[in-house]
MARZA-349947 format. One record per residue (C-alpha): residue in one letter; x, y, z; residue number from 1. Coordinates in steps of 0.2 Angstrom, whole numbers, plus 5000, padded with zeros to 4 digits. Example, Ala and Ser with C-alpha at 12.3 -4.5 7.8 and 13.67 -1.06 7.14 Angstrom:
 rest   xx   yy   zz  nr
    a 5062 4978 5039   1
    s 5068 4995 5036   2
END
This chain:
 rest   xx   yy   zz  nr
    m 4971 5012 4962   1
    s 4955 5022 4959   2
    g 4951 5040 4964   3
    q 4933 5039 4956   4
    e 4918 5041 4966   5
    p 4906 5026 4965   6
    e 4893 5033 4954   7
    e 4906 5034 4940   8
    a 4911 5015 4942   9
    t 4897 5010 4929  10
    p 4903 5016 4912  11
    s 4892 5023 4899  12
    l 4888 5015 4882  13
    s 4901 5025 4873  14
    a 4914 5021 4887  15
    r 4910 5002 4885  16
    s 4912 5003 4867  17
    t 4929 5011 4869  18
    v 4934 4998 4881  19
    r 4928 4985 4870  20
    w 4939 4992 4855  21
    r 4954 4994 4867  22
    t 4952 4976 4872  23
    f 4951 4971 4854  24
    v 4967 4981 4849  25
    r 4977 4973 4864  26
    t 4974 4955 4860  27
    e 4986 4944 4850  28
    t 4971 4937 4841  29
    s 4967 4953 4833  30
    s 4985 4957 4829  31
    a 4986 4940 4820  32
    v 4971 4944 4810  33
    f 4979 4961 4804  34
    l 4994 4951 4800  35
    l 4985 4938 4790  36
    a 4975 4952 4781  37
    a 4992 4960 4776  38
    v 4998 4943 4769  39
    a 4982 4941 4759  40
    a 4984 4958 4752  41
    a 5002 4956 4747  42
    l 4998 4939 4738  43
    v 4983 4947 4728  44
    w 4994 4963 4724  45
    a 5009 4953 4719  46
    n 4999 4942 4707  47
    v 4987 4955 4700  48
    g 5001 4969 4698  49
    p 5018 4961 4700  50
    h 5027 4976 4692  51
    s 5019 4989 4703  52
    y 5022 4978 4718  53
    e 5041 4978 4715  54
    a 5041 4996 4709  55
    v 5034 5002 4726  56
    w 5046 4992 4737  57
    q 5061 4995 4727  58
    a 5059 5014 4726  59
    r 5073 5023 4736  60
    f 5072 5035 4750  61
    t 5086 5045 4756  62
    v 5089 5055 4772  63
    g 5104 5066 4776  64
    f 5113 5079 4765  65
    d 5130 5080 4755  66
    t 5141 5065 4759  67
    r 5131 5061 4775  68
    r 5117 5052 4767  69
    l 5108 5036 4770  70
    s 5100 5029 4755  71
    l 5089 5013 4756  72
    t 5075 5006 4747  73
    v 5058 5006 4755  74
    h 5059 4988 4757  75
    e 5076 4990 4767  76
    w 5069 5004 4777  77
    i 5055 4993 4783  78
    n 5065 4977 4785  79
    s 5080 4985 4795  80
    g 5072 5002 4801  81
    l 5054 4999 4806  82
    m 5057 4982 4811  83
    s 5069 4988 4824  84
    l 5054 4994 4834  85
    f 5046 4977 4833  86
    f 5061 4969 4841  87
    f 5062 4984 4854  88
    v 5044 4979 4860  89
    v 5049 4960 4860  90
    g 5064 4966 4871  91
    l 5053 4976 4883  92
    e 5042 4961 4885  93
    a 5056 4950 4889  94
    r 5063 4962 4902  95
    r 5046 4963 4910  96
    d 5045 4943 4911  97
    f 5063 4943 4918  98
    d 5059 4957 4931  99
    m 5041 4952 4936 100
    g 5036 4936 4927 101
    e 5040 4917 4925 102
    l 5058 4921 4922 103
    r 5060 4927 4940 104
    d 5064 4909 4943 105
    r 5081 4909 4936 106
    r 5081 4890 4933 107
    w 5066 4893 4921 108
    l 5077 4906 4913 109
    l 5091 4893 4909 110
    l 5078 4881 4904 111
    s 5070 4893 4892 112
    a 5087 4897 4884 113
    i 5090 4878 4882 114
    a 5073 4875 4874 115
    g 5075 4890 4863 116
    l 5092 4884 4857 117
    g 5085 4866 4855 118
    s 5070 4873 4845 119
    m 5081 4882 4833 120
    i 5096 4870 4831 121
    v 5085 4855 4826 122
    p 5076 4864 4812 123
    a 5092 4871 4805 124
    l 5099 4853 4805 125
    i 5084 4846 4796 126
    f 5086 4861 4783 127
    v 5104 4856 4781 128
    l 5101 4838 4778 129
    v 5087 4841 4765 130
    n 5098 4854 4756 131
    a 5115 4845 4758 132
    g 5127 4847 4743 133
    r 5117 4862 4736 134
    e 5121 4880 4737 135
    s 5105 4883 4745 136
    v 5112 4875 4761 137
    h 5118 4893 4766 138
    g 5100 4897 4769 139
    w 5099 4886 4785 140
    g 5095 4901 4796 141
    t 5077 4903 4787 142
    a 5071 4888 4796 143
    m 5076 4893 4813 144
    s 5064 4906 4819 145
    t 5047 4908 4827 146
    d 5035 4922 4823 147
    t 5030 4928 4840 148
    a 5014 4937 4834 149
    f 5007 4922 4825 150
    a 5012 4910 4839 151
    l 5002 4920 4852 152
    g 4988 4922 4840 153
    v 4986 4903 4838 154
    l 4988 4901 4856 155
    a 4973 4914 4859 156
    v 4963 4904 4847 157
    f 4964 4888 4858 158
    g 4959 4899 4873 159
    s 4953 4890 4888 160
    r 4960 4873 4882 161
    l 4977 4878 4887 162
    p 4985 4885 4903 163
    a 4989 4903 4904 164
    s 5007 4899 4909 165
    l 5009 4892 4892 166
    r 5010 4910 4885 167
    a 5024 4914 4897 168
    f 5033 4898 4891 169
    l 5031 4903 4872 170
    l 5036 4921 4876 171
    s 5052 4915 4885 172
    v 5057 4903 4871 173
    s 5052 4916 4858 174
    v 5064 4929 4866 175
    v 5078 4917 4865 176
    d 5073 4913 4848 177
    d 5073 4931 4842 178
    l 5090 4935 4851 179
    v 5099 4920 4843 180
    a 5091 4924 4826 181
    l 5098 4942 4827 182
    l 5115 4936 4831 183
    v 5114 4923 4816 184
    i 5109 4938 4805 185
    a 5124 4949 4812 186
    v 5137 4935 4811 187
    f 5131 4925 4795 188
    y 5121 4936 4785 189
    s 5129 4953 4787 190
    d 5142 4961 4776 191
    e 5160 4963 4781 192
    i 5160 4970 4799 193
    r 5169 4986 4801 194
    l 5175 4987 4819 195
    p 5176 5006 4822 196
    a 5157 5008 4818 197
    l 5153 4993 4829 198
    l 5163 5000 4843 199
    v 5152 5016 4842 200
    a 5136 5006 4843 201
    v 5143 4996 4858 202
    c 5148 5013 4867 203
    a 5131 5020 4863 204
    l 5122 5005 4871 205
    l 5133 5006 4886 206
    a 5128 5025 4888 207
    i 5110 5020 4888 208
    a 5113 5006 4901 209
    l 5122 5019 4912 210
    l 5107 5032 4910 211
    r 5095 5018 4915 212
    l 5106 5014 4931 213
    a 5107 5032 4936 214
    g 5088 5034 4935 215
    v 5088 5046 4921 216
    r 5071 5047 4914 217
    g 5074 5058 4899 218
    a 5066 5049 4884 219
    l 5075 5060 4872 220
    y 5093 5055 4877 221
    c 5089 5037 4875 222
    a 5080 5040 4858 223
    v 5095 5049 4851 224
    l 5107 5036 4858 225
    s 5096 5022 4851 226
    v 5097 5031 4834 227
    v 5116 5031 4835 228
    v 5116 5013 4839 229
    w 5106 5009 4823 230
    v 5116 5020 4812 231
    a 5132 5013 4819 232
    l 5127 4995 4817 233
    h 5122 4999 4799 234
    e 5138 5007 4795 235
    a 5147 4992 4804 236
    g 5139 4980 4791 237
    v 5128 4972 4805 238
    d 5109 4971 4801 239
    p 5103 4986 4813 240
    v 5087 4977 4819 241
    v 5098 4970 4832 242
    a 5098 4988 4840 243
    g 5079 4986 4844 244
    l 5081 4971 4855 245
    a 5097 4977 4863 246
    v 5089 4993 4869 247
    g 5072 4985 4874 248
    v 5080 4972 4886 249
    l 5089 4987 4895 250
    v 5072 4995 4901 251
    a 5067 4989 4918 252
    a 5050 4984 4924 253
    y 5042 4985 4941 254
    p 5025 4987 4949 255
    a 5020 5004 4953 256
    p 5026 5008 4971 257
    r 5013 5014 4983 258
    g 5024 5029 4988 259
    d 5025 5034 4970 260
    l 5006 5033 4968 261
    e 5002 5043 4983 262
    q 5014 5057 4977 263
    a 5005 5056 4961 264
    s 4989 5058 4970 265
    r 4995 5073 4980 266
    r 5001 5082 4964 267
    f 4985 5079 4956 268
    r 4975 5086 4971 269
    l 4986 5102 4970 270
    f 4982 5103 4951 271
    r 4963 5100 4955 272
    e 4963 5115 4967 273
    q 4974 5126 4956 274
    p 4974 5121 4938 275
    t 4989 5130 4932 276
    p 5001 5124 4918 277
    e 5015 5122 4931 278
    l 5004 5111 4942 279
    h 4998 5102 4926 280
    r 5016 5098 4921 281
    s 5020 5092 4939 282
    a 5004 5081 4940 283
    v 5009 5073 4923 284
    q 5027 5070 4929 285
    g 5020 5062 4944 286
    l 5009 5050 4935 287
    d 5023 5045 4923 288
    a 5035 5042 4937 289
    a 5023 5030 4946 290
    i 5023 5018 4930 291
    s 5039 5009 4925 292
    p 5047 5015 4909 293
    n 5045 4997 4902 294
    e 5026 4998 4904 295
    r 5025 5016 4897 296
    l 5035 5012 4882 297
    e 5026 4996 4878 298
    q 5009 5004 4879 299
    r 5015 5018 4868 300
    f 5023 5007 4854 301
    l 5014 4991 4854 302
    p 4998 4996 4844 303
    w 5009 5004 4831 304
    v 5020 4989 4830 305
    s 5006 4976 4830 306
    f 4994 4985 4819 307
    g 5006 4996 4808 308
    i 5024 4990 4807 309
    v 5021 4971 4807 310
    p 5007 4971 4794 311
    l 5017 4983 4783 312
    f 5032 4971 4784 313
    a 5021 4957 4779 314
    l 5014 4967 4764 315
    a 5032 4971 4758 316
    n 5038 4954 4760 317
    a 5024 4941 4757 318
    g 5020 4945 4739 319
    i 5025 4930 4729 320
    e 5018 4922 4713 321
    l 5005 4908 4716 322
    s 5004 4901 4699 323
    g 5003 4882 4696 324
    p 5021 4880 4690 325
    a 5028 4891 4704 326
    l 5019 4881 4717 327
    a 5024 4865 4709 328
    d 5042 4870 4708 329
    a 5041 4875 4727 330
    f 5034 4859 4733 331
    t 5048 4849 4725 332
    s 5061 4862 4731 333
    p 5073 4857 4744 334
    v 5072 4875 4750 335
    t 5053 4874 4753 336
    l 5054 4857 4760 337
    g 5068 4860 4772 338
    i 5059 4875 4779 339
    v 5042 4866 4781 340
    l 5049 4850 4789 341
    g 5062 4861 4799 342
    c 5048 4872 4806 343
    v 5033 4860 4808 344
    v 5042 4844 4813 345
    g 5059 4851 4819 346
    k 5052 4863 4831 347
    v 5042 4850 4841 348
    i 5057 4838 4841 349
    g 5069 4852 4846 350
    t 5058 4859 4860 351
    v 5053 4843 4868 352
    g 5069 4834 4866 353
    s 5080 4849 4873 354
    m 5069 4850 4889 355
    a 5068 4832 4892 356
    a 5088 4831 4890 357
    a 5089 4846 4902 358
    r 5078 4837 4915 359
    l 5087 4821 4913 360
    l 5105 4828 4914 361
    s 5100 4840 4929 362
    g 5093 4825 4939 363
    g 5076 4833 4939 364
    r 5081 4851 4945 365
    l 5077 4859 4928 366
    r 5059 4855 4924 367
    p 5046 4865 4913 368
    n 5033 4875 4923 369
    v 5020 4868 4912 370
    g 5016 4850 4908 371
    w 5024 4839 4894 372
    g 5007 4841 4884 373
    s 5009 4860 4885 374
    v 5027 4858 4880 375
    t 5023 4848 4864 376
    v 5009 4860 4860 377
    g 5021 4875 4862 378
    g 5033 4867 4851 379
    a 5020 4864 4838 380
    i 5014 4882 4839 381
    a 5032 4888 4838 382
    g 5033 4880 4820 383
    s 5024 4896 4814 384
    a 5038 4905 4805 385
    f 5036 4922 4797 386
    t 5044 4939 4802 387
    v 5062 4934 4806 388
    s 5061 4920 4793 389
    l 5057 4932 4779 390
    l 5070 4943 4785 391
    i 5084 4930 4784 392
    a 5076 4923 4768 393
    s 5078 4941 4760 394
    l 5096 4940 4765 395
    a 5101 4922 4761 396
    f 5091 4920 4744 397
    d 5086 4929 4728 398
    g 5077 4925 4713 399
    a 5068 4909 4712 400
    e 5075 4902 4728 401
    l 5068 4917 4737 402
    e 5051 4914 4731 403
    e 5052 4895 4736 404
    a 5058 4901 4753 405
    r 5043 4913 4755 406
    i 5031 4899 4750 407
    g 5038 4887 4763 408
    i 5037 4901 4776 409
    l 5018 4903 4772 410
    v 5015 4885 4773 411
    t 5023 4883 4790 412
    l 5008 4894 4797 413
    v 4995 4881 4791 414
    g 5006 4867 4797 415
    a 5009 4874 4814 416
    f 4991 4878 4817 417
    l 4985 4860 4811 418
    t 4999 4851 4822 419
    s 4994 4862 4837 420
    w 4975 4857 4834 421
    a 4979 4839 4833 422
    v 4990 4839 4849 423
    t 4977 4849 4859 424
    a 4963 4837 4853 425
    v 4973 4822 4859 426
    i 4976 4830 4876 427
    g 4957 4834 4877 428
    l 4954 4815 4876 429
    l 4964 4811 4892 430
    p 4955 4808 4909 431
    e 4954 4824 4919 432
    r 4968 4820 4931 433
    r 4980 4815 4917 434
    r 4975 4830 4906 435
    a 4978 4842 4921 436
    r 4995 4834 4923 437
    a 4999 4835 4904 438
    l 4994 4853 4903 439
    l 5001 4860 4920 440
    g 5015 4848 4925 441
    d 5020 4844 4943 442
    v 5031 4859 4947 443
    d 5027 4871 4962 444
    p 5022 4887 4954 445
    l 5030 4904 4959 446
    t 5021 4912 4973 447
    d 5017 4930 4972 448
    l 5008 4932 4989 449
    a 5022 4936 5002 450
    v 5012 4932 5018 451
    p 5003 4916 5017 452
    v 4985 4914 5022 453
    d 4983 4910 5041 454
    r 4966 4904 5047 455
    r 4970 4911 5065 456
    h 4973 4928 5058 457
    d 4965 4931 5041 458
    r 4946 4935 5038 459
    i 4941 4919 5029 460
    r 4924 4915 5021 461
    g 4921 4897 5014 462
    p 4926 4879 5019 463
    e 4943 4877 5027 464
    s 4947 4862 5017 465
    a 4944 4871 5000 466
    v 4956 4867 4986 467
    v 4957 4885 4980 468
    t 4960 4901 4990 469
    v 4956 4918 4983 470
    v 4964 4933 4993 471
    e 4958 4951 4989 472
    y 4966 4966 4994 473
    g 4952 4979 4995 474
    d 4947 4996 5000 475
    f 4929 4999 5007 476
    e 4928 5016 4998 477
    c 4935 5009 4981 478
    p 4921 5008 4968 479
    y 4930 4994 4959 480
    c 4930 4984 4975 481
    g 4911 4987 4976 482
    q 4909 4981 4958 483
    a 4920 4965 4962 484
    e 4910 4960 4978 485
    p 4894 4953 4968 486
    v 4906 4943 4957 487
    v 4915 4936 4972 488
    r 4898 4932 4979 489
    d 4893 4923 4963 490
    l 4909 4913 4963 491
    l 4907 4907 4981 492
    g 4889 4902 4977 493
    q 4894 4892 4962 494
    e 4910 4884 4969 495
    s 4910 4872 4984 496
    d 4929 4871 4986 497
    v 4934 4890 4986 498
    r 4937 4900 5001 499
    y 4939 4919 5001 500
    v 4950 4930 5011 501
    w 4948 4949 5013 502
    r 4964 4959 5017 503
    h 4963 4978 5020 504
    l 4972 4991 5009 505
    p 4964 5007 5013 506
    l 4970 5020 4999 507
    r 4969 5035 5011 508
    d 4977 5047 4998 509
    v 4961 5045 4987 510
    h 4948 5038 4999 511
    p 4948 5048 5015 512
    r 4935 5037 5024 513
    a 4943 5020 5019 514
    q 4954 5019 5035 515
    l 4939 5022 5046 516
    a 4928 5010 5037 517
    a 4942 4996 5039 518
    e 4943 4999 5057 519
    a 4924 4999 5058 520
    s 4924 4981 5050 521
    e 4937 4975 5064 522
    a 4927 4983 5078 523
    a 4912 4973 5071 524
    a 4924 4957 5070 525
    r 4927 4960 5089 526
    q 4908 4956 5091 527
    g 4909 4941 5079 528
    r 4900 4951 5064 529
    f 4915 4955 5052 530
    w 4907 4948 5036 531
    e 4890 4956 5040 532
    m 4899 4973 5041 533
    h 4910 4969 5026 534
    d 4895 4967 5015 535
    l 4886 4982 5022 536
    l 4900 4994 5019 537
    l 4903 4988 5001 538
    e 4884 4990 4997 539
    r 4884 5008 5005 540
    q 4901 5015 4999 541
    n 4893 5033 4997 542
    a 4890 5034 5016 543
    l 4905 5029 5027 544
    a 4907 5043 5039 545
    a 4907 5040 5057 546
    p 4888 5042 5060 547
    d 4884 5031 5046 548
    l 4896 5017 5053 549
    l 4887 5019 5070 550
    r 4870 5017 5062 551
    y 4876 5001 5053 552
    a 4882 4994 5070 553
    g 4864 4997 5076 554
    e 4856 4988 5061 555
    l 4867 4973 5064 556
    g 4863 4972 5082 557
    l 4880 4976 5089 558
    d 4884 4984 5105 559
    v 4884 5002 5098 560
    e 4893 5010 5113 561
    r 4906 4996 5113 562
    f 4908 4998 5094 563
    r 4909 5018 5096 564
    q 4923 5015 5109 565
    d 4933 5003 5099 566
    l 4932 5016 5084 567
    r 4937 5030 5096 568
    d 4953 5020 5102 569
    h 4957 5014 5085 570
    l 4958 4996 5091 571
    g 4957 4989 5073 572
    a 4971 5000 5067 573
    r 4985 4988 5070 574
    r 4976 4974 5062 575
    v 4973 4985 5046 576
    a 4992 4990 5047 577
    e 4997 4972 5046 578
    d 4987 4969 5031 579
    v 4994 4985 5023 580
    d 5012 4979 5027 581
    s 5008 4962 5019 582
    a 5002 4971 5003 583
    d 5018 4981 5002 584
    l 5028 4964 5004 585
    s 5018 4957 4989 586
    r 5021 4973 4979 587
    v 5002 4977 4979 588
    s 4998 4995 4976 589
    g 4980 4996 4970 590
    t 4963 4989 4974 591
    p 4956 4977 4971 592
    t 4971 4965 4968 593
    f 4967 4946 4969 594
    f 4978 4932 4972 595
    i 4972 4914 4968 596
    n 4982 4900 4977 597
    g 4996 4912 4980 598
    r 4997 4918 4961 599
    r 4993 4936 4957 600
    h 4978 4937 4946 601
    h 4981 4948 4931 602
    g 4967 4955 4920 603
    a 4948 4956 4922 604
    y 4939 4952 4938 605
    d 4922 4948 4931 606
    i 4914 4931 4935 607
    a 4920 4923 4918 608
    a 4938 4928 4921 609
    l 4939 4923 4940 610
    t 4930 4907 4936 611
    r 4943 4903 4923 612
    a 4957 4907 4935 613
    v 4949 4897 4949 614
    e 4947 4882 4937 615
    l 4965 4883 4932 616
    a 4971 4884 4950 617
    r 4960 4869 4954 618
    q 4967 4859 4939 619
    r 4985 4863 4945 620
    a 4980 4857 4963 621
    l 4974 4840 4955 622
    t 4992 4838 4949 623
    g 5000 4840 4966 624
END
């Protein structure tokens, strides 16, 4: 939704620079770059000044007073404290995917769980086989986990070669991966568990869940209870990073309801008319209430986690000696070999094998939402172990074995990237139809558009037999719809198998002339000139008053008196209301919102982004 005037729609140079920076900050590629930079810094520091490296991370930091104190090394505060926020963000994204993403299909949720378990069990078995008969076998958990940040970074590098749905696949499997890994830490790599403290942690988690169910939005209550969970788990002898994921998955996600947005608009208008501290607070509360707590919290914590906590974790854990003898020992060590083979080879076997077995045993009812080529690439990318693997390694090993484990973990990053590149290159050599099936599969995707396109009812531009249908919910006074219009025109001019559908969603709380403009387009449609009026209204968004609309009718050669009467009688209001109802059913609250072959388009709507989305939809249609 936008309340800006049209002349504000074109950002200044400084604004464009800010947008570019924010875009950079939010991409997985850039977070992976920061992570790699931290790894490189740790390696240099550990080899140039090993004593100072150890001294910094082994320094102790104490909080509390008298007998109620918690004293941990800096290394422990990072691994068990700050990393809880990392898993909190992972939990938020998992919950959002469960509420709004691919995991809405509960069959896919089950299949993701199966694939996640398979991609962990096989690597662990390979590690056990390589280390059989040695004390190092107890470190099997080190070979199990995938680093989500690196995996998504590698996926971003390959860009348009792979379908966007592969990201959801990787996230789904990674969430299961992280959850199981944390359970493994809690059960197999924690000290003796003390039940009274564990009971306190469970009760605090239940209290958070009850607050969420009751609709209590007080962040302070949940923050205090989250700290209670963390401390209780630490006192119970369970690694407290589990707290982050547990709290994160309790935070619900949902699209901004149109009613809440309209309420926020009313509060803002009151503040605009009388800018008092009380109305400012009311306006801010209204804006906060319109966005789900899941999105607000992720927006707040993600930059700190991606560009602060995770790189700091890498700096504290990736410092290893890279001398010739140390590397020679590592590459002949069963610990290093078990981790590398388990992650680089075992992840592919476990992912593909478990999903194939699930499909076979379910009689085809459980199938991946991507093609088997994408499943293989996903398994290869998942071979990149880092964050959780380093965490488990620090608990399972010490001394020379810990150094060997760290080297093996770093090698998996290179191995996973090369394996993914090789699989992607092979898929790229296939003929177009086979390549599309390998990447996208043959499963009907989830449909976000609640009301299907009806050629007898909808306003359609383009060939009836088009392979791809683009639906836009728009508002004639919305400046962003005006920006999107030439993009849509370019798209229709470039593509011969795309049809475009306009559906009305006048945002009357911020655009007072939008409803009348929508009815004017329907009045023009009654004389067979909808698209001509549509184009004119979006070109002249600054002038949408009734006299302007009558002038446009004259320019288009319409029967102006009939047009005037139709507007006076609001004959188009029912048609507009039907589109608004369909928008509500599809959980659309702002404009412009695009659906491409029934799937909601997230992200930019410039020509490049829409062309990529249309091409993906076309490829998916080829597999049908």
